[in-house]
C-alpha positions as CSV (number, residue, x, y, z in Angstrom):
1,M,4.4,-7.4,-20.5
2,S,4.2,-9.0,-17.1
3,F,6.0,-7.8,-13.9
4,P,7.4,-9.9,-11.1
5,D,5.1,-9.5,-8.1
6,G,7.2,-6.7,-6.5
7,D,7.2,-4.7,-9.7
8,A,3.4,-5.0,-10.0
9,D,2.9,-3.9,-6.4
10,D,5.3,-1.0,-7.0
11,Q,3.3,0.1,-10.1
12,R,0.0,-0.3,-8.3
13,L,1.2,1.8,-5.3
14,R,2.8,4.5,-7.5
15,Y,-0.5,4.8,-9.4
16,A,-2.4,5.0,-6.0
17,A,-0.1,7.7,-4.8
18,G,-0.8,9.8,-7.9
19,Q,-4.5,9.4,-7.5
20,I,-4.3,10.3,-3.8
21,Q,-2.2,13.4,-4.7
22,Q,-4.9,14.6,-7.1
23,R,-7.7,14.2,-4.5
24,H,-5.6,15.9,-1.8
25,P,-3.8,19.0,-3.2
26,Y,-2.7,20.2,0.2
27,W,-0.4,17.2,0.6
28,L,2.9,16.0,-1.0
29,V,2.2,12.4,-1.8
30,F,4.7,9.9,-3.2
31,Y,5.6,6.2,-3.2
32,G,8.8,5.1,-1.5
33,S,10.1,2.0,-3.4
34,H,12.5,1.1,-0.6
35,S,10.0,1.3,2.2
36,R,7.2,0.1,-0.1
37,K,4.8,2.6,1.5
38,I,3.0,5.7,0.2
39,W,4.1,8.7,2.1
40,A,2.1,11.9,2.7
41,Y,3.4,15.2,4.0
42,P,1.1,18.2,4.6
43,V,1.9,21.5,2.8
44,F,-0.5,23.3,5.1
45,N,-0.1,24.5,8.7
46,A,-0.2,21.2,10.6
47,P,1.8,20.4,13.7
48,P,5.5,19.7,13.2
49,G,6.2,16.1,12.5
50,T,2.8,15.4,10.9
51,Y,3.3,12.9,8.1
52,F,2.1,9.4,7.3
53,G,3.4,6.3,5.6
54,E,1.1,3.4,4.8
55,E,1.2,0.3,2.7
56,D,-2.6,0.5,2.4
57,P,-3.7,3.5,0.3
58,A,-7.2,3.6,1.9
59,K,-5.8,3.8,5.4
60,L,-3.4,6.5,4.3
61,E,-6.2,8.5,2.7
62,S,-8.4,8.2,5.8
63,R,-5.6,9.5,8.0
64,M,-5.0,12.4,5.7
65,S,-8.7,13.2,5.6
66,D,-8.9,13.2,9.4
67,T,-5.9,15.5,9.6
68,E,-7.5,17.9,7.0
69,M,-10.7,18.0,9.0
70,T,-8.8,19.1,12.1
71,W,-6.2,21.4,10.7
72,L,-7.6,22.9,7.4
73,R,-10.6,24.3,9.3
74,R,-8.1,26.4,11.3
75,M,-6.7,28.1,8.3
76,P,-7.8,31.7,7.7
């Protein structure tokens, strides 16, 4: 079965979101089909308004890791 280009991108990004979620359990990660971005919201004590949306999974994961390094260290 082949997908139109948009459907293939959706499938790829949904899969990437799931993989990122597994590697970063302190985040809620999902793919937004309307925005065509992967979104990440921290479920740890980060500053209000901390969330990210990226089309590039690697860039998103880098931003998440940077945030974890700063804020998870402060958790008791």
